[in-house]
PDB file as gemmi writes it, atoms N, CA and C in Angstrom:
CRYST1    1.000    1.000    1.000  90.00  90.00  90.00 P 1                      
ATOM      1  N   MET A   1      11.673 117.434 -21.644  1.00  0.00           N  
ATOM      2  CA  MET A   1      11.510 116.825 -22.933  1.00  0.00           C  
ATOM      3  C   MET A   1      12.101 115.416 -22.948  1.00  0.00           C  
ATOM      4  N   ALA A   2      13.129 115.187 -22.195  1.00  0.00           N  
ATOM      5  CA  ALA A   2      13.730 113.868 -22.139  1.00  0.00           C  
ATOM      6  C   ALA A   2      12.761 112.868 -21.527  1.00  0.00           C  
ATOM      7  N   MET A   3      11.954 113.297 -20.571  1.00  0.00           N  
ATOM      8  CA  MET A   3      10.980 112.403 -19.961  1.00  0.00           C  
ATOM      9  C   MET A   3       9.877 112.043 -20.934  1.00  0.00           C  
ATOM     10  N   ALA A   4       9.496 112.945 -21.770  1.00  0.00           N  
ATOM     11  CA  ALA A   4       8.433 112.678 -22.733  1.00  0.00           C  
ATOM     12  C   ALA A   4       8.889 111.628 -23.741  1.00  0.00           C  
ATOM     13  N   MET A   5      10.156 111.600 -24.055  1.00  0.00           N  
ATOM     14  CA  MET A   5      10.658 110.643 -25.032  1.00  0.00           C  
ATOM     15  C   MET A   5      10.712 109.246 -24.430  1.00  0.00           C  
ATOM     16  N   ARG A   6      10.950 109.152 -23.140  1.00  0.00           N  
ATOM     17  CA  ARG A   6      11.001 107.845 -22.500  1.00  0.00           C  
ATOM     18  C   ARG A   6       9.611 107.268 -22.300  1.00  0.00           C  
ATOM     19  N   GLY A   7       8.643 108.058 -22.300  1.00  0.00           N  
ATOM     20  CA  GLY A   7       7.286 107.576 -22.130  1.00  0.00           C  
ATOM     21  C   GLY A   7       6.850 107.559 -20.691  1.00  0.00           C  
ATOM     22  N   GLY A   8       7.657 107.972 -19.766  1.00  0.00           N  
ATOM     23  CA  GLY A   8       7.287 108.038 -18.361  1.00  0.00           C  
ATOM     24  C   GLY A   8       7.019 106.658 -17.782  1.00  0.00           C  
ATOM     25  N   GLY A   9       6.287 106.588 -16.676  1.00  0.00           N  
ATOM     26  CA  GLY A   9       5.995 105.340 -15.999  1.00  0.00           C  
ATOM     27  C   GLY A   9       4.892 104.535 -16.683  1.00  0.00           C  
ATOM     28  N   ALA A  10       4.041 105.134 -17.464  1.00  0.00           N  
ATOM     29  CA  ALA A  10       2.903 104.437 -18.066  1.00  0.00           C  
ATOM     30  C   ALA A  10       3.339 103.508 -19.200  1.00  0.00           C  
ATOM     31  N   GLY A  11       4.461 103.798 -19.825  1.00  0.00           N  
ATOM     32  CA  GLY A  11       4.912 102.996 -20.961  1.00  0.00           C  
ATOM     33  C   GLY A  11       5.289 101.582 -20.566  1.00  0.00           C  
ATOM     34  N   GLY A  12       5.799 101.369 -19.385  1.00  0.00           N  
ATOM     35  CA  GLY A  12       6.219 100.051 -18.939  1.00  0.00           C  
ATOM     36  C   GLY A  12       5.042  99.107 -18.775  1.00  0.00           C  
ATOM     37  N   GLY A  13       3.949  99.574 -18.265  1.00  0.00           N  
ATOM     38  CA  GLY A  13       2.757  98.745 -18.080  1.00  0.00           C  
ATOM     39  C   GLY A  13       2.159  98.340 -19.410  1.00  0.00           C  
ATOM     40  N   GLY A  14       2.194  99.244 -20.381  1.00  0.00           N  
ATOM     41  CA  GLY A  14       1.658  98.928 -21.701  1.00  0.00           C  
ATOM     42  C   GLY A  14       2.473  97.846 -22.368  1.00  0.00           C  
ATOM     43  N   SER A  15       3.749  97.841 -22.139  1.00  0.00           N  
ATOM     44  CA  SER A  15       4.628  96.831 -22.720  1.00  0.00           C  
ATOM     45  C   SER A  15       4.321  95.452 -22.151  1.00  0.00           C  
ATOM     46  N   ALA A  16       4.042  95.394 -20.860  1.00  0.00           N  
ATOM     47  CA  ALA A  16       3.703  94.115 -20.227  1.00  0.00           C  
ATOM     48  C   ALA A  16       2.364  93.604 -20.750  1.00  0.00           C  
ATOM     49  N   ASN A  17       1.411  94.544 -20.901  1.00  0.00           N  
ATOM     50  CA  ASN A  17       0.105  94.149 -21.444  1.00  0.00           C  
ATOM     51  C   ASN A  17       0.241  93.656 -22.876  1.00  0.00           C  
ATOM     52  N   LEU A  18       1.087  94.317 -23.643  1.00  0.00           N  
ATOM     53  CA  LEU A  18       1.304  93.922 -25.022  1.00  0.00           C  
ATOM     54  C   LEU A  18       1.956  92.540 -25.076  1.00  0.00           C  
ATOM     55  N   GLY A  19       2.908  92.295 -24.204  1.00  0.00           N  
ATOM     56  CA  GLY A  19       3.562  90.985 -24.147  1.00  0.00           C  
ATOM     57  C   GLY A  19       2.571  89.885 -23.777  1.00  0.00           C  
ATOM     58  N   ALA A  20       1.696  90.172 -22.839  1.00  0.00           N  
ATOM     59  CA  ALA A  20       0.679  89.190 -22.442  1.00  0.00           C  
ATOM     60  C   ALA A  20      -0.293  88.944 -23.586  1.00  0.00           C  
ATOM     61  N   ALA A  21      -0.651  89.999 -24.311  1.00  0.00           N  
ATOM     62  CA  ALA A  21      -1.567  89.855 -25.442  1.00  0.00           C  
ATOM     63  C   ALA A  21      -0.920  89.028 -26.551  1.00  0.00           C  
ATOM     64  N   VAL A  22       0.352  89.272 -26.793  1.00  0.00           N  
ATOM     65  CA  VAL A  22       1.069  88.496 -27.812  1.00  0.00           C  
ATOM     66  C   VAL A  22       1.159  87.037 -27.386  1.00  0.00           C  
ATOM     67  N   GLN A  23       1.443  86.797 -26.123  1.00  0.00           N  
ATOM     68  CA  GLN A  23       1.526  85.426 -25.609  1.00  0.00           C  
ATOM     69  C   GLN A  23       0.169  84.723 -25.739  1.00  0.00           C  
ATOM     70  N   ALA A  24      -0.907  85.418 -25.363  1.00  0.00           N  
ATOM     71  CA  ALA A  24      -2.244  84.839 -25.460  1.00  0.00           C  
ATOM     72  C   ALA A  24      -2.598  84.557 -26.921  1.00  0.00           C  
ATOM     73  N   ASP A  25      -2.234  85.489 -27.808  1.00  0.00           N  
ATOM     74  CA  ASP A  25      -2.506  85.292 -29.229  1.00  0.00           C  
ATOM     75  C   ASP A  25      -1.732  84.084 -29.754  1.00  0.00           C  
ATOM     76  N   TRP A  26      -0.488  83.947 -29.340  1.00  0.00           N  
ATOM     77  CA  TRP A  26       0.334  82.811 -29.772  1.00  0.00           C  
ATOM     78  C   TRP A  26      -0.276  81.488 -29.287  1.00  0.00           C  
ATOM     79  N   GLU A  27      -0.726  81.461 -28.028  1.00  0.00           N  
ATOM     80  CA  GLU A  27      -1.345  80.256 -27.494  1.00  0.00           C  
ATOM     81  C   GLU A  27      -2.640  79.924 -28.228  1.00  0.00           C  
ATOM     82  N   ASN A  28      -3.429  80.963 -28.550  1.00  0.00           N  
ATOM     83  CA  ASN A  28      -4.665  80.740 -29.309  1.00  0.00           C  
ATOM     84  C   ASN A  28      -4.360  80.189 -30.696  1.00  0.00           C  
ATOM     85  N   ARG A  29      -3.311  80.704 -31.328  1.00  0.00           N  
ATOM     86  CA  ARG A  29      -2.944  80.218 -32.659  1.00  0.00           C  
ATOM     87  C   ARG A  29      -2.452  78.773 -32.588  1.00  0.00           C  
ATOM     88  N   GLN A  30      -1.702  78.444 -31.554  1.00  0.00           N  
ATOM     89  CA  GLN A  30      -1.241  77.064 -31.386  1.00  0.00           C  
ATOM     90  C   GLN A  30      -2.425  76.129 -31.174  1.00  0.00           C  
ATOM     91  N   PHE A  31      -3.367  76.545 -30.339  1.00  0.00           N  
ATOM     92  CA  PHE A  31      -4.558  75.735 -30.083  1.00  0.00           C  
ATOM     93  C   PHE A  31      -5.362  75.558 -31.361  1.00  0.00           C  
ATOM     94  N   THR A  32      -5.559  76.638 -32.101  1.00  0.00           N  
ATOM     95  CA  THR A  32      -6.315  76.577 -33.350  1.00  0.00           C  
ATOM     96  C   THR A  32      -5.609  75.683 -34.363  1.00  0.00           C  
ATOM     97  N   GLY A  33      -4.299  75.791 -34.440  1.00  0.00           N  
ATOM     98  CA  GLY A  33      -3.534  74.942 -35.352  1.00  0.00           C  
ATOM     99  C   GLY A  33      -3.638  73.470 -34.980  1.00  0.00           C  
ATOM    100  N   ALA A  34      -3.520  73.179 -33.697  1.00  0.00           N  
ATOM    101  CA  ALA A  34      -3.636  71.792 -33.235  1.00  0.00           C  
ATOM    102  C   ALA A  34      -5.040  71.262 -33.478  1.00  0.00           C  
ATOM    103  N   LEU A  35      -6.040  72.090 -33.235  1.00  0.00           N  
ATOM    104  CA  LEU A  35      -7.418  71.683 -33.471  1.00  0.00           C  
ATOM    105  C   LEU A  35      -7.654  71.404 -34.954  1.00  0.00           C  
ATOM    106  N   ALA A  36      -7.158  72.275 -35.818  1.00  0.00           N  
ATOM    107  CA  ALA A  36      -7.312  72.082 -37.265  1.00  0.00           C  
ATOM    108  C   ALA A  36      -6.609  70.800 -37.715  1.00  0.00           C  
ATOM    109  N   LEU A  37      -5.431  70.539 -37.180  1.00  0.00           N  
ATOM    110  CA  LEU A  37      -4.696  69.324 -37.528  1.00  0.00           C  
ATOM    111  C   LEU A  37      -5.469  68.077 -37.100  1.00  0.00           C  
ATOM    112  N   ASN A  38      -6.023  68.098 -35.903  1.00  0.00           N  
ATOM    113  CA  ASN A  38      -6.776  66.947 -35.413  1.00  0.00           C  
ATOM    114  C   ASN A  38      -8.070  66.746 -36.192  1.00  0.00           C  
ATOM    115  N   VAL A  39      -8.722  67.832 -36.582  1.00  0.00           N  
ATOM    116  CA  VAL A  39      -9.922  67.712 -37.412  1.00  0.00           C  
ATOM    117  C   VAL A  39      -9.547  67.112 -38.761  1.00  0.00           C  
ATOM    118  N   ARG A  40      -8.439  67.538 -39.326  1.00  0.00           N  
ATOM    119  CA  ARG A  40      -7.974  66.997 -40.608  1.00  0.00           C  
ATOM    120  C   ARG A  40      -7.671  65.498 -40.479  1.00  0.00           C  
ATOM    121  N   LYS A  41      -7.006  65.110 -39.398  1.00  0.00           N  
ATOM    122  CA  LYS A  41      -6.703  63.685 -39.168  1.00  0.00           C  
ATOM    123  C   LYS A  41      -7.986  62.881 -39.015  1.00  0.00           C  
ATOM    124  N   LEU A  42      -8.948  63.414 -38.287  1.00  0.00           N  
ATOM    125  CA  LEU A  42     -10.227  62.731 -38.107  1.00  0.00           C  
ATOM    126  C   LEU A  42     -10.944  62.575 -39.446  1.00  0.00           C  
ATOM    127  N   PHE A  43     -10.933  63.621 -40.254  1.00  0.00           N  
ATOM    128  CA  PHE A  43     -11.567  63.574 -41.570  1.00  0.00           C  
ATOM    129  C   PHE A  43     -10.895  62.530 -42.456  1.00  0.00           C  
ATOM    130  N   GLU A  44      -9.567  62.478 -42.435  1.00  0.00           N  
ATOM    131  CA  GLU A  44      -8.843  61.478 -43.229  1.00  0.00           C  
ATOM    132  C   GLU A  44      -9.170  60.065 -42.742  1.00  0.00           C  
ATOM    133  N   PHE A  45      -9.284  59.878 -41.429  1.00  0.00           N  
ATOM    134  CA  PHE A  45      -9.650  58.575 -40.887  1.00  0.00           C  
ATOM    135  C   PHE A  45     -11.039  58.166 -41.359  1.00  0.00           C  
ATOM    136  N   VAL A  46     -11.994  59.100 -41.308  1.00  0.00           N  
ATOM    137  CA  VAL A  46     -13.362  58.791 -41.730  1.00  0.00           C  
ATOM    138  C   VAL A  46     -13.390  58.433 -43.209  1.00  0.00           C  
ATOM    139  N   LEU A  47     -12.636  59.154 -44.036  1.00  0.00           N  
ATOM    140  CA  LEU A  47     -12.579  58.834 -45.464  1.00  0.00           C  
ATOM    141  C   LEU A  47     -11.980  57.448 -45.686  1.00  0.00           C  
ATOM    142  N   GLN A  48     -10.916  57.133 -44.985  1.00  0.00           N  
ATOM    143  CA  GLN A  48     -10.282  55.818 -45.118  1.00  0.00           C  
ATOM    144  C   GLN A  48     -11.224  54.721 -44.634  1.00  0.00           C  
ATOM    145  N   PHE A  49     -11.889  54.959 -43.520  1.00  0.00           N  
ATOM    146  CA  PHE A  49     -12.838  53.991 -42.978  1.00  0.00           C  
ATOM    147  C   PHE A  49     -13.975  53.750 -43.966  1.00  0.00           C  
ATOM    148  N   GLU A  50     -14.488  54.815 -44.547  1.00  0.00           N  
ATOM    149  CA  GLU A  50     -15.579  54.699 -45.515  1.00  0.00           C  
ATOM    150  C   GLU A  50     -15.144  53.903 -46.735  1.00  0.00           C  
ATOM    151  N   SER A  51     -13.952  54.179 -47.222  1.00  0.00           N  
ATOM    152  CA  SER A  51     -13.432  53.470 -48.387  1.00  0.00           C  
ATOM    153  C   SER A  51     -13.246  51.986 -48.091  1.00  0.00           C  
ATOM    154  N   THR A  52     -12.642  51.681 -46.963  1.00  0.00           N  
ATOM    155  CA  THR A  52     -12.417  50.289 -46.573  1.00  0.00           C  
ATOM    156  C   THR A  52     -13.743  49.562 -46.368  1.00  0.00           C  
ATOM    157  N   THR A  53     -14.683  50.230 -45.727  1.00  0.00           N  
ATOM    158  CA  THR A  53     -15.982  49.627 -45.463  1.00  0.00           C  
ATOM    159  C   THR A  53     -16.731  49.362 -46.756  1.00  0.00           C  
ATOM    160  N   ARG A  54     -16.692  50.327 -47.683  1.00  0.00           N  
ATOM    161  CA  ARG A  54     -17.345  50.113 -48.982  1.00  0.00           C  
ATOM    162  C   ARG A  54     -16.756  48.898 -49.693  1.00  0.00           C  
ATOM    163  N   ASN A  55     -15.447  48.771 -49.657  1.00  0.00           N  
ATOM    164  CA  ASN A  55     -14.775  47.651 -50.309  1.00  0.00           C  
ATOM    165  C   ASN A  55     -15.200  46.323 -49.674  1.00  0.00           C  
ATOM    166  N   LYS A  56     -15.209  46.273 -48.358  1.00  0.00           N  
ATOM    167  CA  LYS A  56     -15.590  45.038 -47.667  1.00  0.00           C  
ATOM    168  C   LYS A  56     -17.056  44.691 -47.920  1.00  0.00           C  
ATOM    169  N   ILE A  57     -17.914  45.692 -47.952  1.00  0.00           N  
ATOM    170  CA  ILE A  57     -19.330  45.441 -48.225  1.00  0.00           C  
ATOM    171  C   ILE A  57     -19.514  44.946 -49.651  1.00  0.00           C  
ATOM    172  N   ALA A  58     -18.754  45.489 -50.593  1.00  0.00           N  
ATOM    173  CA  ALA A  58     -18.841  45.028 -51.986  1.00  0.00           C  
ATOM    174  C   ALA A  58     -18.421  43.565 -52.095  1.00  0.00           C  
ATOM    175  N   ILE A  59     -17.360  43.194 -51.393  1.00  0.00           N  
ATOM    176  CA  ILE A  59     -16.905  41.800 -51.405  1.00  0.00           C  
ATOM    177  C   ILE A  59     -17.974  40.894 -50.796  1.00  0.00           C  
ATOM    178  N   LEU A  60     -18.543  41.303 -49.663  1.00  0.00           N  
ATOM    179  CA  LEU A  60     -19.604  40.506 -49.035  1.00  0.00           C  
ATOM    180  C   LEU A  60     -20.836  40.407 -49.935  1.00  0.00           C  
ATOM    181  N   ASN A  61     -21.144  41.487 -50.634  1.00  0.00           N  
ATOM    182  CA  ASN A  61     -22.275  41.469 -51.551  1.00  0.00           C  
ATOM    183  C   ASN A  61     -22.048  40.459 -52.680  1.00  0.00           C  
ATOM    184  N   ASP A  62     -20.839  40.426 -53.214  1.00  0.00           N  
ATOM    185  CA  ASP A  62     -20.513  39.445 -54.261  1.00  0.00           C  
ATOM    186  C   ASP A  62     -20.641  38.019 -53.736  1.00  0.00           C  
ATOM    187  N   LYS A  63     -20.143  37.785 -52.536  1.00  0.00           N  
ATOM    188  CA  LYS A  63     -20.240  36.440 -51.948  1.00  0.00           C  
ATOM    189  C   LYS A  63     -21.695  36.054 -51.701  1.00  0.00           C  
ATOM    190  N   LEU A  64     -22.484  37.006 -51.219  1.00  0.00           N  
ATOM    191  CA  LEU A  64     -23.894  36.734 -50.973  1.00  0.00           C  
ATOM    192  C   LEU A  64     -24.641  36.442 -52.270  1.00  0.00           C  
ATOM    193  N   THR A  65     -24.336  37.182 -53.313  1.00  0.00           N  
ATOM    194  CA  THR A  65     -24.959  36.942 -54.616  1.00  0.00           C  
ATOM    195  C   THR A  65     -24.621  35.547 -55.121  1.00  0.00           C  
ATOM    196  N   ALA A  66     -23.368  35.134 -54.990  1.00  0.00           N  
ATOM    197  CA  ALA A  66     -22.958  33.795 -55.418  1.00  0.00           C  
ATOM    198  C   ALA A  66     -23.687  32.720 -54.611  1.00  0.00           C  
ATOM    199  N   LEU A  67     -23.813  32.928 -53.305  1.00  0.00           N  
ATOM    200  CA  LEU A  67     -24.528  31.963 -52.465  1.00  0.00           C  
ATOM    201  C   LEU A  67     -26.013  31.892 -52.839  1.00  0.00           C  
ATOM    202  N   GLU A  68     -26.611  33.032 -53.142  1.00  0.00           N  
ATOM    203  CA  GLU A  68     -28.017  33.037 -53.551  1.00  0.00           C  
ATOM    204  C   GLU A  68     -28.210  32.262 -54.855  1.00  0.00           C  
ATOM    205  N   ARG A  69     -27.284  32.429 -55.798  1.00  0.00           N  
ATOM    206  CA  ARG A  69     -27.374  31.680 -57.056  1.00  0.00           C  
ATOM    207  C   ARG A  69     -27.249  30.174 -56.811  1.00  0.00           C  
ATOM    208  N   LYS A  70     -26.301  29.787 -55.953  1.00  0.00           N  
ATOM    209  CA  LYS A  70     -26.136  28.362 -55.638  1.00  0.00           C  
ATOM    210  C   LYS A  70     -27.392  27.812 -54.968  1.00  0.00           C  
ATOM    211  N   LEU A  71     -27.963  28.591 -54.056  1.00  0.00           N  
ATOM    212  CA  LEU A  71     -29.169  28.156 -53.361  1.00  0.00           C  
ATOM    213  C   LEU A  71     -30.326  27.980 -54.349  1.00  0.00           C  
ATOM    214  N   GLU A  72     -30.490  28.944 -55.254  1.00  0.00           N  
ATOM    215  CA  GLU A  72     -31.546  28.832 -56.262  1.00  0.00           C  
ATOM    216  C   GLU A  72     -31.339  27.589 -57.130  1.00  0.00           C  
ATOM    217  N   PHE A  73     -30.089  27.310 -57.493  1.00  0.00           N  
ATOM    218  CA  PHE A  73     -29.778  26.126 -58.296  1.00  0.00           C  
ATOM    219  C   PHE A  73     -30.120  24.847 -57.532  1.00  0.00           C  
ATOM    220  N   LEU A  74     -29.718  24.800 -56.255  1.00  0.00           N  
ATOM    221  CA  LEU A  74     -30.007  23.614 -55.438  1.00  0.00           C  
ATOM    222  C   LEU A  74     -31.504  23.446 -55.211  1.00  0.00           C  
ATOM    223  N   GLU A  75     -32.214  24.541 -55.009  1.00  0.00           N  
ATOM    224  CA  GLU A  75     -33.664  24.455 -54.839  1.00  0.00           C  
ATOM    225  C   GLU A  75     -34.321  23.932 -56.116  1.00  0.00           C  
ATOM    226  N   ALA A  76     -33.833  24.387 -57.267  1.00  0.00           N  
ATOM    227  CA  ALA A  76     -34.382  23.912 -58.536  1.00  0.00           C  
ATOM    228  C   ALA A  76     -34.105  22.426 -58.717  1.00  0.00           C  
ATOM    229  N   GLN A  77     -32.897  21.991 -58.367  1.00  0.00           N  
ATOM    230  CA  GLN A  77     -32.571  20.559 -58.462  1.00  0.00           C  
ATOM    231  C   GLN A  77     -33.444  19.731 -57.534  1.00  0.00           C  
ATOM    232  N   HIS A  78     -33.590  20.221 -56.318  1.00  0.00           N  
ATOM    233  CA  HIS A  78     -34.387  19.509 -55.313  1.00  0.00           C  
ATOM    234  C   HIS A  78     -35.852  19.416 -55.751  1.00  0.00           C  
ATOM    235  N   SER A  79     -36.403  20.484 -56.255  1.00  0.00           N  
ATOM    236  CA  SER A  79     -37.804  20.463 -56.664  1.00  0.00           C  
ATOM    237  C   SER A  79     -38.020  19.563 -57.883  1.00  0.00           C  
ATOM    238  N   SER A  80     -37.018  19.479 -58.760  1.00  0.00           N  
ATOM    239  CA  SER A  80     -37.180  18.610 -59.920  1.00  0.00           C  
ATOM    240  C   SER A  80     -37.068  17.133 -59.526  1.00  0.00           C  
ATOM    241  N   VAL A  81     -36.282  16.832 -58.521  1.00  0.00           N  
ATOM    242  CA  VAL A  81     -36.101  15.458 -58.057  1.00  0.00           C  
ATOM    243  C   VAL A  81     -37.322  15.008 -57.259  1.00  0.00           C  
ATOM    244  N   THR A  82     -37.873  15.895 -56.446  1.00  0.00           N  
ATOM    245  CA  THR A  82     -38.980  15.530 -55.566  1.00  0.00           C  
ATOM    246  C   THR A  82     -40.344  15.770 -56.192  1.00  0.00           C  
ATOM    247  N   ALA A  83     -40.378  16.317 -57.391  1.00  0.00           N  
ATOM    248  CA  ALA A  83     -41.678  16.573 -58.034  1.00  0.00           C  
ATOM    249  C   ALA A  83     -42.341  15.248 -58.398  1.00  0.00           C  
ATOM    250  N   PRO A  84     -43.668  15.151 -58.246  1.00  0.00           N  
ATOM    251  CA  PRO A  84     -44.358  13.909 -58.597  1.00  0.00           C  
ATOM    252  C   PRO A  84     -44.260  13.643 -60.105  1.00  0.00           C  
ATOM    253  N   GLY A  85     -43.998  12.407 -60.438  1.00  0.00           N  
ATOM    254  CA  GLY A  85     -43.875  12.004 -61.837  1.00  0.00           C  
ATOM    255  C   GLY A  85     -42.565  12.409 -62.475  1.00  0.00           C  
ATOM    256  N   SER A  86     -41.549  12.741 -61.648  1.00  0.00           N  
ATOM    257  CA  SER A  86     -40.255  13.118 -62.221  1.00  0.00           C  
ATOM    258  C   SER A  86     -39.425  11.919 -62.627  1.00  0.00           C  
ATOM    259  N   SER A  87     -39.798  10.693 -62.214  1.00  0.00           N  
ATOM    260  CA  SER A  87     -38.990   9.527 -62.555  1.00  0.00           C  
ATOM    261  C   SER A  87     -39.429   8.859 -63.795  1.00  0.00           C  
TER     262      SER A  87                                                      
END                                                                             
């Protein structure tokens, strides 16, 4: 009966397998955690990049609109000066 309580020789191998399974599970969890963290960082970078890019494009759009207005004004001035009978 004392041998049955110790689990005999088979119990030792199961303990090693259990330890290896726990170690593998821990490594998988660490990998999954690191992967999730890196995906989160990448997502935050993409959001920041998108926000910055939108802002820069809006500024360029405003500058382009102002230049187009100036060009239209200059074209109107030029056409009025060079039109026949404008003097």
